[in-house]
N, CA, C and O of each residue as an XYZ file, in Angstrom:
296
protein
N      11.463    -19.690      4.077
C      11.017    -18.981      5.247
C       9.631    -19.418      5.701
O       9.211    -19.065      6.803
N       8.923    -20.163      4.894
C       7.581    -20.584      5.282
C       7.601    -21.608      6.414
O       6.588    -21.792      7.089
N       8.716    -22.268      6.632
C       8.790    -23.299      7.657
C       9.048    -22.720      9.044
O       8.802    -23.401     10.040
N       9.538    -21.479      9.139
C       9.884    -20.889     10.434
C       8.657    -20.763     11.344
O       8.736    -21.192     12.495
N       7.531    -20.201     10.898
C       6.369    -20.118     11.794
C       5.835    -21.497     12.195
O       5.329    -21.670     13.303
N       5.948    -22.459     11.307
C       5.457    -23.801     11.630
C       6.305    -24.427     12.731
O       5.771    -24.982     13.691
N       7.629    -24.336     12.591
C       8.520    -24.922     13.601
C       8.365    -24.205     14.935
O       8.196    -24.849     15.970
N       8.422    -22.863     14.915
C       8.303    -22.123     16.164
C       6.916    -22.256     16.782
O       6.794    -22.332     18.005
N       5.882    -22.284     15.967
C       4.532    -22.475     16.495
C       4.357    -23.834     17.138
O       3.739    -23.953     18.196
N       4.905    -24.864     16.498
C       4.842    -26.209     17.069
C       5.602    -26.280     18.386
O       5.119    -26.862     19.357
N       6.806    -25.680     18.418
C       7.590    -25.673     19.647
C       6.847    -24.945     20.768
O       6.845    -25.398     21.913
N       6.221    -23.825     20.436
C       5.488    -23.052     21.430
C       4.323    -23.857     21.996
O       4.105    -23.869     23.207
N       3.587    -24.519     21.138
C       2.448    -25.318     21.593
C       2.911    -26.472     22.475
O       2.312    -26.731     23.519
N       3.972    -27.168     22.068
C       4.492    -28.286     22.867
C       5.000    -27.786     24.213
O       4.723    -28.402     25.242
N       5.741    -26.679     24.222
C       6.279    -26.144     25.472
C       5.154    -25.709     26.413
O       5.203    -25.993     27.610
N       4.150    -25.026     25.880
C       3.041    -24.574     26.725
C       2.223    -25.743     27.261
O       1.808    -25.730     28.420
N       1.989    -26.754     26.426
C       1.239    -27.931     26.892
C       2.004    -28.680     27.973
O       1.411    -29.129     28.954
N       3.309    -28.819     27.803
C       4.128    -29.486     28.821
C       4.113    -28.695     30.126
O       3.950    -29.270     31.202
N       4.282    -27.373     30.031
C       4.270    -26.540     31.231
C       2.917    -26.592     31.927
O       2.857    -26.645     33.156
N       1.839    -26.576     31.165
C       0.506    -26.650     31.777
C       0.278    -27.981     32.461
O      -0.320    -28.034     33.535
N       0.753    -29.068     31.844
C       0.591    -30.379     32.451
C       1.277    -30.437     33.811
O       0.677    -30.867     34.796
N       2.548    -29.999     33.865
C       3.276    -30.060     35.123
C       2.742    -29.057     36.133
O       2.784    -29.312     37.336
N       2.240    -27.920     35.662
C       1.648    -26.947     36.568
C       0.381    -27.497     37.213
O       0.196    -27.385     38.424
N      -0.479    -28.085     36.409
C      -1.718    -28.657     36.940
C      -1.405    -29.817     37.873
O      -2.041    -29.956     38.918
N      -0.437    -30.651     37.513
C      -0.056    -31.784     38.360
C       0.485    -31.293     39.699
O       0.124    -31.830     40.746
N       1.353    -30.271     39.676
C       1.930    -29.758     40.909
C       0.845    -29.161     41.804
O       0.835    -29.395     43.013
N      -0.073    -28.385     41.205
C      -1.135    -27.781     42.008
C      -2.083    -28.852     42.557
O      -2.572    -28.727     43.679
N      -2.338    -29.873     41.795
C      -3.191    -30.952     42.279
C      -2.530    -31.665     43.450
O      -3.193    -31.968     44.442
N      -1.234    -31.934     43.347
C      -0.517    -32.585     44.438
C      -0.479    -31.703     45.676
O      -0.593    -32.210     46.793
N      -0.323    -30.398     45.504
C      -0.334    -29.484     46.641
C      -1.721    -29.411     47.269
O      -1.851    -29.265     48.485
N      -2.744    -29.514     46.447
C      -4.113    -29.458     46.958
C      -4.451    -30.645     47.836
O      -5.232    -30.515     48.779
N      -3.873    -31.800     47.542
C      -4.115    -32.970     48.373
C      -3.477    -32.818     49.739
O      -3.975    -33.374     50.718
N      -2.375    -32.069     49.821
C      -1.663    -31.904     51.077
C      -2.317    -30.852     51.971
O      -2.368    -31.029     53.188
N      -2.814    -29.768     51.393
C      -3.311    -28.636     52.170
C      -4.820    -28.572     52.219
O      -5.533    -29.493     51.821
N      -5.268    -27.452     52.722
C      -6.698    -27.219     52.838
C      -7.288    -26.831     51.475
O      -6.642    -26.150     50.678
N      -8.478    -27.260     51.234
C      -9.152    -26.920     49.979
C      -9.523    -25.443     49.958
O      -9.433    -24.783     48.923
N      -9.937    -24.940     51.100
C     -10.350    -23.536     51.183
C      -9.180    -22.597     50.874
O      -9.355    -21.597     50.177
N      -8.004    -22.912     51.385
C      -6.821    -22.090     51.120
C      -6.436    -22.168     49.646
O      -5.989    -21.175     49.072
N      -6.601    -23.316     49.039
C      -6.282    -23.476     47.623
C      -7.227    -22.647     46.756
O      -6.790    -22.024     45.788
N      -8.503    -22.633     47.089
C      -9.481    -21.840     46.338
C      -9.202    -20.353     46.519
O      -9.292    -19.583     45.563
N      -8.864    -19.944     47.745
C      -8.565    -18.537     48.008
C      -7.322    -18.100     47.227
O      -7.292    -17.002     46.670
N      -6.320    -18.939     47.186
C      -5.107    -18.630     46.435
C      -5.396    -18.529     44.941
O      -4.878    -17.635     44.271
N      -6.206    -19.424     44.418
C      -6.575    -19.371     43.010
C      -7.353    -18.115     42.667
O      -7.141    -17.516     41.613
N      -8.264    -17.711     43.564
C      -9.043    -16.495     43.336
C      -8.149    -15.263     43.335
O      -8.357    -14.344     42.543
N      -7.150    -15.239     44.223
C      -6.207    -14.121     44.246
C      -5.421    -14.048     42.946
O      -5.211    -12.963     42.405
N      -4.992    -15.182     42.450
C      -4.209    -15.203     41.217
C      -5.054    -14.738     40.024
O      -4.556    -14.021     39.155
N      -6.312    -15.139     39.981
C      -7.208    -14.700     38.910
C      -7.416    -13.188     38.989
O      -7.403    -12.505     37.965
N      -7.607    -12.667     40.191
C      -7.805    -11.224     40.363
C      -6.564    -10.448     39.933
O      -6.678     -9.418     39.268
N      -5.391    -10.929     40.305
C      -4.140    -10.265     39.912
C      -3.991    -10.299     38.399
O      -3.575     -9.307     37.801
N      -4.321    -11.416     37.770
C      -4.219    -11.535     36.324
C      -5.153    -10.552     35.624
O      -4.760     -9.906     34.653
N      -6.375    -10.439     36.108
C      -7.342     -9.532     35.485
C      -6.888     -8.086     35.629
O      -6.980     -7.314     34.675
N      -6.400     -7.707     36.808
C      -5.915     -6.339     37.014
C      -4.716     -6.061     36.110
O      -4.624     -4.984     35.521
N      -3.792     -7.026     35.995
C      -2.633     -6.850     35.125
C      -3.058     -6.742     33.662
O      -2.494     -5.947     32.912
N      -4.035     -7.525     33.258
C      -4.526     -7.471     31.886
C      -5.147     -6.107     31.571
O      -4.916     -5.548     30.499
N      -5.919     -5.587     32.492
C      -6.519     -4.262     32.303
C      -5.434     -3.190     32.264
O      -5.497     -2.275     31.443
N      -4.443     -3.297     33.140
C      -3.353     -2.316     33.176
C      -2.575     -2.317     31.867
O      -2.256     -1.251     31.341
N      -2.269     -3.483     31.340
C      -1.534     -3.565     30.072
C      -2.368     -2.972     28.941
O      -1.833     -2.276     28.079
N      -3.649     -3.236     28.936
C      -4.519     -2.667     27.914
C      -4.571     -1.149     27.983
O      -4.512     -0.473     26.956
N      -4.682     -0.614     29.192
C      -4.713      0.839     29.339
C      -3.392      1.477     28.938
O      -3.381      2.521     28.287
N      -2.285      0.864     29.317
C      -0.972      1.387     28.927
C      -0.829      1.370     27.404
O      -0.300      2.316     26.821
N      -1.293      0.307     26.764
C      -1.208      0.225     25.306
C      -2.048      1.319     24.646
O      -1.607      1.939     23.679
N      -3.241      1.558     25.156
C      -4.102      2.595     24.586
C      -3.493      3.976     24.802
O      -3.473      4.791     23.879
N      -2.994      4.254     26.013
C      -2.397      5.558     26.286
C      -1.139      5.780     25.459
O      -0.922      6.878     24.946
N      -0.325      4.771     25.327
C       0.897      4.890     24.529
C       0.573      5.122     23.053
O       1.235      5.915     22.384
N      -0.438      4.434     22.554
C      -0.812      4.629     21.155
C      -1.372      6.026     20.918
O      -1.154      6.606     19.854
N      -2.089      6.571     21.890
C      -2.590      7.943     21.746
C      -1.450      8.953     21.795
O      -1.453      9.941     21.062
N      -0.459      8.691     22.680
C       0.679      9.604     22.773
C       1.475      9.616     21.475
O       2.011     10.654     21.088
N       1.555      8.497     20.814
C       2.306      8.388     19.565
C       1.508      8.865     18.362
O       2.035      8.957     17.254
N       0.237      9.167     18.585
C      -0.589      9.700     17.509
C      -1.199      8.648     16.611
O      -1.611      8.962     15.494
N      -1.268      7.416     17.061
C      -1.886      6.374     16.267
C      -3.403      6.517     16.350
O      -3.951      6.828     17.407
N      -4.063      6.289     15.241
C      -5.512      6.366     15.205
C      -6.095      4.974     15.358
O      -5.943      4.127     14.477
N      -6.752      4.744     16.461
C      -7.384      3.460     16.706
C      -8.889      3.648     16.623
O      -9.451      4.521     17.284
N      -9.526      2.844     15.825
C     -10.996      2.900     15.711
C     -11.586      1.912     16.677
O     -11.544      0.704     16.446
N     -12.135      2.416     17.758
C     -12.754      1.557     18.755
C     -13.986      2.125     19.311
O     -14.619      1.507     20.167
């Protein structure tokens, strides 16, 4: 069973690196076609949405843990 995390971890890293490469390549190619200002505005919107979603998930996790009676030291 010691090999399972190694295989799955390696697969996860390879898959994420491949996806990031093609994502960056696609966005770079789109940036050459369109306006730079629109690309920056779109990126800023995506960062803002990610931060709001991250905060929401954190708050839901804290509220759910309190409802279940878990003691979190924070």
